[in-house]
C-alpha positions as CSV (number, residue, x, y, z in Angstrom):
1,X,54.9,-1.0,110.4
2,X,58.5,0.2,110.3
3,X,60.6,-0.9,107.3
4,X,63.5,-1.8,109.5
5,X,63.8,-5.3,110.9
6,X,62.4,-6.0,114.4
7,X,65.2,-6.6,117.0
8,X,63.6,-8.6,119.8
9,X,65.2,-8.0,123.2
10,X,68.0,-10.5,123.9
11,X,68.9,-12.0,127.3
12,X,71.6,-14.4,128.2
13,X,71.1,-16.6,131.3
14,X,74.8,-16.2,132.2
15,X,74.5,-12.4,132.5
16,X,74.6,-10.8,135.8
17,X,71.1,-9.9,137.1
18,X,69.5,-12.1,134.5
19,X,66.6,-13.3,136.6
20,X,65.8,-9.7,137.8
21,X,65.8,-8.6,134.2
22,X,63.6,-11.5,133.2
23,X,61.0,-11.0,135.9
24,X,61.0,-7.3,135.2
25,X,60.2,-8.0,131.5
26,X,57.3,-10.2,132.6
27,X,55.6,-7.4,134.5
28,X,52.9,-5.2,132.9
29,X,52.5,-1.5,133.4
30,X,50.0,-0.7,136.1
31,X,49.6,3.0,135.8
32,X,46.0,2.8,134.6
33,X,44.9,0.2,137.2
34,X,43.4,2.7,139.6
35,X,41.5,4.6,136.9
36,X,40.1,1.4,135.5
37,X,39.1,0.2,138.9
38,X,37.3,3.5,139.7
39,X,35.4,3.4,136.4
40,X,34.4,-0.2,137.0
41,X,33.1,0.5,140.5
42,X,30.8,3.2,139.1
43,X,29.5,0.8,136.4
44,X,28.9,-2.0,138.9
45,X,27.1,0.3,141.3
46,X,24.9,1.6,138.5
47,X,23.9,-1.8,137.2
48,X,23.3,-3.1,140.7
49,X,20.9,-0.2,141.5
50,X,19.3,0.5,138.1
51,X,19.4,-2.9,136.4
52,X,18.2,-2.8,132.7
53,X,18.3,1.0,132.6
54,X,22.0,1.1,133.4
55,X,22.8,-1.7,131.0
56,X,21.0,0.1,128.2
57,X,22.9,3.3,128.9
58,X,26.3,1.7,129.0
59,X,25.6,-0.3,125.9
60,X,24.7,2.9,124.0
61,X,27.8,4.6,125.4
62,X,30.4,1.9,124.7
63,X,28.9,-0.2,121.9
64,X,26.9,2.5,120.1
65,X,23.7,0.4,120.3
66,X,20.6,2.4,121.0
67,X,17.6,0.2,121.8
68,X,14.5,0.6,124.0
69,X,14.8,-2.5,126.0
70,X,17.3,-5.2,127.1
71,X,15.1,-7.8,125.5
72,X,16.1,-6.3,122.1
73,X,19.7,-7.2,122.9
74,X,18.9,-10.9,123.3
75,X,19.5,-13.2,120.4
76,X,16.8,-15.9,120.1
77,X,17.8,-19.6,120.0
78,X,16.3,-19.9,116.5
79,X,18.6,-17.1,115.3
80,X,21.6,-19.0,116.7
81,X,20.5,-22.1,114.8
82,X,20.0,-20.1,111.6
83,X,23.5,-18.7,111.9
84,X,24.8,-22.3,112.3
85,X,22.9,-23.6,109.3
86,X,24.0,-20.7,107.1
87,X,27.7,-21.2,107.6
88,X,29.7,-22.3,104.6
89,X,30.3,-26.0,104.6
90,X,34.0,-25.8,105.4
91,X,33.4,-23.5,108.5
92,X,30.5,-25.7,109.7
93,X,32.6,-28.9,109.4
94,X,35.5,-27.2,111.2
95,X,33.2,-26.0,114.0
96,X,31.6,-29.4,114.3
97,X,35.0,-31.2,114.6
98,X,36.3,-28.7,117.1
99,X,33.2,-29.0,119.3
100,X,33.2,-32.8,119.1
101,X,36.9,-32.9,120.2
102,X,36.4,-30.4,123.0
103,X,33.4,-32.3,124.2
104,X,35.1,-35.7,124.1
105,X,38.1,-34.4,126.1
106,X,36.0,-32.9,128.8
107,X,33.8,-36.0,129.1
108,X,36.9,-38.0,129.7
109,X,38.1,-35.3,132.1
110,X,34.8,-35.7,134.1
111,X,35.6,-39.4,134.6
112,X,39.4,-39.2,135.2
113,X,39.3,-36.1,137.4
114,X,36.9,-37.7,139.8
115,X,34.0,-35.3,139.2
116,X,31.5,-37.6,140.7
117,X,30.0,-38.5,144.1
118,X,31.5,-41.2,146.3
119,X,31.2,-42.6,149.8
120,X,32.6,-45.4,152.0
121,X,31.4,-47.2,155.2
122,X,33.6,-47.7,158.3
123,X,33.5,-50.8,160.4
124,X,31.1,-49.3,163.0
125,X,28.6,-48.3,160.3
126,X,29.5,-44.7,160.0
127,X,29.3,-43.5,156.3
128,X,31.4,-40.7,154.9
129,X,31.6,-39.4,151.4
130,X,31.2,-36.5,149.0
131,X,28.3,-35.4,146.9
132,X,29.1,-33.7,143.6
133,X,26.5,-31.4,142.0
134,X,26.7,-29.1,139.0
135,X,26.2,-25.3,139.3
136,X,22.7,-24.2,138.5
137,X,23.5,-21.2,136.2
138,X,26.7,-20.0,134.6
139,X,27.5,-16.9,132.7
140,X,30.1,-17.0,130.0
141,X,31.8,-13.8,128.7
142,X,33.0,-13.9,125.1
143,X,35.2,-11.1,123.8
144,X,33.9,-9.2,120.8
145,X,35.9,-6.1,120.0
146,X,39.2,-6.4,118.1
147,X,38.4,-9.9,117.1
148,X,35.7,-12.6,117.3
149,X,36.2,-15.8,119.2
150,X,33.9,-18.7,118.4
151,X,36.5,-21.0,120.0
152,X,36.0,-19.2,123.3
153,X,32.3,-20.1,123.1
154,X,33.1,-23.8,122.7
155,X,35.8,-23.8,125.4
156,X,33.6,-22.1,128.0
157,X,30.2,-23.6,127.3
158,X,31.0,-27.2,126.5
159,X,32.7,-28.2,129.8
160,X,29.8,-26.5,131.6
161,X,27.3,-28.6,129.7
162,X,29.4,-31.8,130.3
163,X,29.4,-31.0,134.0
164,X,25.6,-30.8,134.0
165,X,25.0,-27.0,134.3
166,X,21.3,-26.3,133.8
167,X,21.5,-22.8,132.3
168,X,24.3,-21.1,130.4
169,X,23.9,-17.3,129.8
170,X,26.3,-15.9,127.3
171,X,27.2,-12.2,126.9
172,X,29.2,-10.9,123.9
173,X,29.7,-7.3,122.9
174,X,28.6,-6.4,119.3
175,X,29.9,-2.8,118.7
176,X,27.7,-1.0,116.2
177,X,25.4,-4.1,116.1
178,X,27.9,-6.2,114.2
179,X,27.2,-9.9,115.0
180,X,29.7,-12.6,114.1
181,X,27.9,-15.6,112.6
182,X,30.6,-18.0,113.7
183,X,30.2,-16.9,117.3
184,X,26.4,-17.3,117.2
185,X,26.8,-20.7,115.5
186,X,29.2,-21.8,118.2
187,X,26.7,-20.8,120.9
188,X,24.1,-22.9,119.2
189,X,26.4,-25.9,118.8
190,X,27.7,-25.7,122.4
191,X,24.1,-25.6,123.8
192,X,24.1,-22.0,125.2
193,X,20.6,-21.2,126.5
194,X,20.5,-17.4,126.2
195,X,22.7,-14.8,124.5
196,X,22.8,-11.1,125.2
197,X,24.7,-8.7,123.0
198,X,26.3,-6.7,125.9
199,X,29.9,-6.5,127.0
200,X,32.3,-4.8,129.3
201,X,32.0,-4.3,133.1
202,X,28.3,-3.8,132.6
203,X,27.8,-7.3,131.3
204,X,29.7,-8.7,134.3
205,X,27.6,-6.7,136.6
206,X,24.4,-7.8,135.0
207,X,25.4,-11.5,135.3
208,X,26.5,-11.0,138.9
209,X,23.6,-9.0,140.3
210,X,20.9,-9.8,137.7
211,X,18.6,-7.2,136.2
212,X,14.9,-7.1,135.3
213,X,15.7,-9.1,132.1
214,X,19.1,-10.8,132.6
215,X,19.2,-13.5,135.3
216,X,21.9,-13.6,137.8
217,X,24.3,-16.5,137.7
218,X,26.4,-18.5,140.1
219,X,29.7,-18.2,138.3
220,X,31.2,-16.1,135.5
221,X,33.9,-17.5,133.2
222,X,35.7,-16.3,130.1
223,X,38.3,-13.7,129.3
224,X,37.9,-10.1,128.5
225,X,39.7,-6.7,128.5
226,X,41.1,-4.9,131.6
227,X,37.6,-3.6,132.5
228,X,36.1,-7.1,132.4
229,X,39.0,-8.4,134.5
230,X,38.6,-5.7,137.1
231,X,34.8,-6.2,137.2
232,X,35.2,-10.0,137.7
233,X,37.7,-9.3,140.5
234,X,35.2,-7.0,142.2
235,X,32.1,-9.3,142.0
236,X,34.1,-12.4,143.2
237,X,32.3,-13.5,146.4
238,X,28.9,-12.6,145.1
239,X,29.5,-15.1,142.3
240,X,32.4,-17.4,141.5
241,X,34.8,-16.6,138.8
242,X,37.3,-18.8,136.8
243,X,40.4,-16.6,136.9
244,X,41.6,-13.1,136.2
245,X,42.9,-13.4,132.6
246,X,45.9,-11.2,131.6
247,X,47.4,-10.8,128.1
248,X,48.2,-14.0,126.2
249,X,51.6,-15.6,126.6
250,X,53.7,-18.2,124.8
251,X,57.0,-19.7,125.9
252,X,58.9,-21.8,123.4
253,X,61.6,-24.2,124.6
254,X,63.8,-25.2,121.7
255,X,66.9,-27.4,121.5
256,X,67.8,-25.9,118.1
257,X,66.6,-28.9,116.0
258,X,63.3,-27.2,114.9
259,X,62.4,-25.2,111.8
260,X,63.1,-21.5,112.7
261,X,60.1,-20.4,110.6
262,X,57.8,-22.6,112.7
263,X,59.2,-21.1,115.9
264,X,58.8,-17.5,114.6
265,X,55.2,-18.0,113.5
266,X,54.3,-19.6,116.8
267,X,55.7,-16.5,118.6
268,X,53.5,-14.5,116.2
269,X,50.5,-16.6,117.1
270,X,50.3,-15.0,120.5
271,X,51.7,-11.6,119.6
272,X,48.9,-11.0,117.2
273,X,46.3,-11.0,120.0
274,X,47.3,-7.6,121.3
275,X,50.2,-5.3,121.9
276,X,50.7,-6.5,125.5
277,X,51.0,-10.2,124.6
278,X,54.2,-11.9,125.7
279,X,56.3,-14.2,123.4
280,X,59.5,-15.8,124.7
281,X,62.0,-18.2,123.2
282,X,64.5,-20.2,125.4
283,X,67.2,-21.9,123.4
284,X,70.8,-23.0,124.1
285,X,71.9,-22.6,120.5
286,X,72.9,-19.0,119.7
287,X,73.0,-19.7,115.9
288,X,69.4,-21.0,116.0
289,X,68.3,-17.9,117.8
290,X,69.8,-15.8,115.0
291,X,67.8,-17.9,112.5
292,X,64.6,-17.3,114.4
293,X,65.4,-13.6,114.4
294,X,65.9,-13.7,110.6
295,X,62.6,-15.6,110.2
296,X,60.8,-12.9,112.3
297,X,62.1,-10.2,110.1
298,X,61.2,-12.0,106.9
299,X,57.8,-13.3,107.9
300,X,56.4,-10.3,109.7
301,X,55.6,-8.2,106.6
302,X,53.3,-11.1,105.4
303,X,51.1,-10.9,108.5
304,X,47.7,-9.2,108.2
305,X,48.1,-8.1,111.9
306,X,51.7,-7.1,111.4
307,X,51.3,-3.8,113.3
308,X,50.0,-5.5,116.4
309,X,52.6,-8.2,116.2
310,X,55.4,-5.7,115.8
311,X,54.3,-3.7,118.8
312,X,54.0,-6.9,120.9
313,X,57.4,-8.2,119.9
314,X,59.1,-4.9,120.3
315,X,57.8,-4.3,123.8
316,X,57.2,-7.7,125.3
317,X,59.1,-10.4,123.4
318,X,62.4,-12.0,124.5
319,X,64.9,-14.3,122.8
320,X,66.9,-15.9,125.6
321,X,70.1,-18.0,125.2
322,X,70.3,-20.5,128.0
323,X,73.1,-22.8,129.1
324,X,71.3,-26.0,128.2
325,X,67.8,-27.5,128.1
326,X,67.8,-28.3,131.8
327,X,68.3,-24.7,132.6
328,X,65.6,-23.8,130.1
329,X,63.2,-26.0,132.1
330,X,64.2,-24.3,135.3
331,X,63.6,-20.9,133.8
332,X,60.3,-22.1,132.3
333,X,59.1,-23.1,135.8
334,X,59.9,-19.6,137.1
335,X,58.0,-18.0,134.2
336,X,55.0,-20.4,134.5
337,X,53.7,-19.5,131.1
338,X,50.1,-19.8,129.8
339,X,51.3,-21.8,126.7
340,X,54.5,-23.7,126.8
341,X,55.8,-25.3,123.6
342,X,58.7,-27.8,123.7
343,X,60.2,-28.0,120.2
344,X,62.8,-30.7,120.7
345,X,63.8,-34.1,119.5
346,X,62.7,-35.7,122.8
347,X,60.0,-33.3,124.1
348,X,58.6,-35.7,126.8
349,X,62.0,-35.9,128.4
350,X,61.9,-32.1,129.1
351,X,58.1,-32.1,129.8
352,X,58.9,-34.3,132.9
353,X,60.9,-31.4,134.3
354,X,58.1,-28.8,133.9
355,X,56.0,-28.1,137.0
356,X,54.3,-24.9,136.1
357,X,52.5,-24.2,132.8
358,X,48.9,-23.7,131.7
359,X,49.2,-26.1,128.8
360,X,52.2,-28.0,127.5
361,X,52.6,-28.6,123.7
362,X,55.1,-31.3,122.9
363,X,56.9,-31.8,119.6
364,X,57.5,-29.8,116.5
365,X,54.1,-30.6,115.0
366,X,52.2,-29.4,118.0
367,X,51.6,-25.8,117.4
368,X,49.9,-23.8,120.1
369,X,47.2,-22.8,117.6
370,X,45.9,-26.4,117.5
371,X,45.3,-26.2,121.2
372,X,43.5,-22.9,120.8
373,X,40.9,-24.4,118.4
374,X,40.5,-28.1,118.1
375,X,42.9,-30.4,119.9
376,X,40.4,-30.9,122.7
377,X,41.9,-29.5,126.0
378,X,40.6,-26.2,127.1
379,X,42.3,-23.0,125.9
380,X,41.2,-20.9,128.9
381,X,44.5,-21.0,130.8
382,X,46.1,-19.2,133.7
383,X,48.3,-16.2,132.8
384,X,50.7,-13.9,134.5
385,X,52.6,-16.7,136.3
386,X,49.3,-17.9,138.0
387,X,50.0,-21.4,136.5
388,X,52.1,-21.8,139.6
389,X,48.9,-22.4,141.5
390,X,46.0,-22.7,139.1
391,X,44.8,-24.8,136.3
392,X,43.0,-24.7,132.9
393,X,39.3,-24.2,132.8
394,X,37.6,-27.6,133.1
395,X,34.6,-29.6,134.1
396,X,35.8,-29.3,137.7
397,X,35.1,-25.5,137.5
398,X,31.4,-26.1,137.0
399,X,30.8,-28.5,139.9
400,X,30.8,-28.1,143.6
401,X,31.3,-30.7,146.4
402,X,29.4,-31.3,149.5
403,X,30.7,-33.4,152.3
404,X,28.4,-36.3,153.3
405,X,28.5,-37.5,157.0
406,X,26.3,-40.1,158.5
407,X,27.6,-41.2,161.9
408,X,26.3,-44.4,163.4
409,X,25.4,-44.9,167.1
410,X,28.6,-46.8,167.7
411,X,30.7,-44.2,165.8
412,X,29.2,-41.4,167.9
413,X,30.8,-43.0,171.0
414,X,34.3,-42.8,169.6
415,X,34.0,-39.6,167.7
416,X,32.0,-37.9,170.4
417,X,34.8,-38.3,173.0
418,X,37.4,-37.0,170.6
419,X,35.2,-34.0,169.6
420,X,34.5,-33.2,173.3
421,X,38.1,-33.1,174.2
422,X,39.0,-30.9,171.3
423,X,36.0,-28.6,171.8
424,X,36.8,-28.0,175.5
425,X,40.4,-27.3,174.4
426,X,39.1,-24.5,172.1
427,X,36.7,-23.2,174.8
428,X,33.6,-24.0,172.8
429,X,31.5,-25.7,175.4
430,X,28.3,-26.0,173.4
431,X,30.2,-27.9,170.7
432,X,31.5,-30.3,173.4
433,X,28.0,-30.7,175.0
434,X,26.5,-31.5,171.6
435,X,28.9,-34.4,171.2
436,X,28.6,-35.5,174.9
437,X,24.8,-35.7,174.8
438,X,25.1,-38.5,172.3
439,X,27.4,-40.6,174.4
440,X,26.0,-43.5,176.3
441,X,25.9,-43.1,180.1
C-alpha cells in the first residue's frame, strides 16, 4: 500500500456533465469479456461431451487437485456434520443464530409473498387458480478462492429448503485441497444434500448438463467470478439462473449527521471484496465529506486487506456532494445500487423516495455487514444497476407457478364464443373449431 493518503475521486452534482461522468464511473472495463467467453465456451463443451473426465481435468488444471474420480471430490454428509460439531463454540453459536434468522425471514417471506397455491370459482362453476410447486433440484455455487463464504451457503440453501426444494447440490472450489470448516458446517446446517469440491465454469457446466457422477439441476444460484458469470449466462435456458452477479457495490446516503468513521468503514466493507468493487457516498455536506476522507486515510492502514481496499477506492470509489437529500435519492435511483445505506436522522423519510436498490439499510446502526451475515434478508442481491428490474434472491426463486383452469359446461358457452371470434381474427381456425365444438347447438 502506498504511504500517501488515498484521494477518492470527487464529483459535484452541480458540475456540467455530472450524470455522464457518474454513469461512466459505474461502468466496468470489458476488454477481457470476449476472451473469457471463448474460454468458457470450450469448458462448457468439454464437460457436456466428456462429463467426469473433463471435470477432473479442469479441476487438476485450475485448482491443482489430482484425483482419480469425481466421487473423490464429493464431501460426505457425515464430514459436513463433523465440521459443524468441531467448530469453536463462538463460531458455532454465530452460525446457528445467522441460520435461524435467515430461515425465519424466508419462512415469513413464503407466506407474505404469496408463494402458495390458490383458486377461485366463478358464478357459472368455472374454476381458475394457480398451483405453486417447488423446483426438484437446485445447484448452489459458493465462491472459494480469495475468501471463504459460509454466509453464501446459508443465503442460497436456506430459502431453497424453505421453498420445498427436494435436493440441493453445492459446488465450492477448494484450491490445493484446502477446505474451509465454516463453509462445510454451514452446508450441514442449511441442509445441503451433496457437496462437490469443484468450481469455475466447469462446475456450472456439470450442474447444467450433469455428468456420470454429478446430477443435473433445474436451476443454478450463487455468485462467482467472471468465468462463473459467463458460464451461467451461457447455460441459461437449459437451466434457470438467479442473476448474473457483478462486483459488489455500496451506496451511502448521508445527511452529515453520522459518524464519519462509521461511513468510511462501511465503504471499506465492500471495497475489501475485490479491486473492482464500487463504493459511493452521496452527501450534501462538504465538510462531512472531508471528514470521511480523513477517516479513510486514517483507518485504511489498519485494515488487513488494505491493498485490495486501496485499489478499489482508487479506481472505483466516489465521494459526491449533492444539493440536498432529495437530489441524493434521485441519484440513488439512477445508480440502483446493490446495497444502499441511509445514514440520516430520519432514514425512513428518504427510504420512501427510493425505488431502485437491492437492499436498503436504514439508520446509523444498520451497517451493511449485518445484512451480509445475520439480519435475515438475503444477501444475494442484484448488481450493476439491475436492481431497476430485479430483486434479492428469495423463496420465490425456488418455486414455479402453473395456471389451473377448469371450465364448466356453462362457462364454455360464454368463453367459447369469445375464443372463437378472437381465433378467427388471428387466422387460427383449429383454435376456433376447438372452442366451437363445445358450444351447444
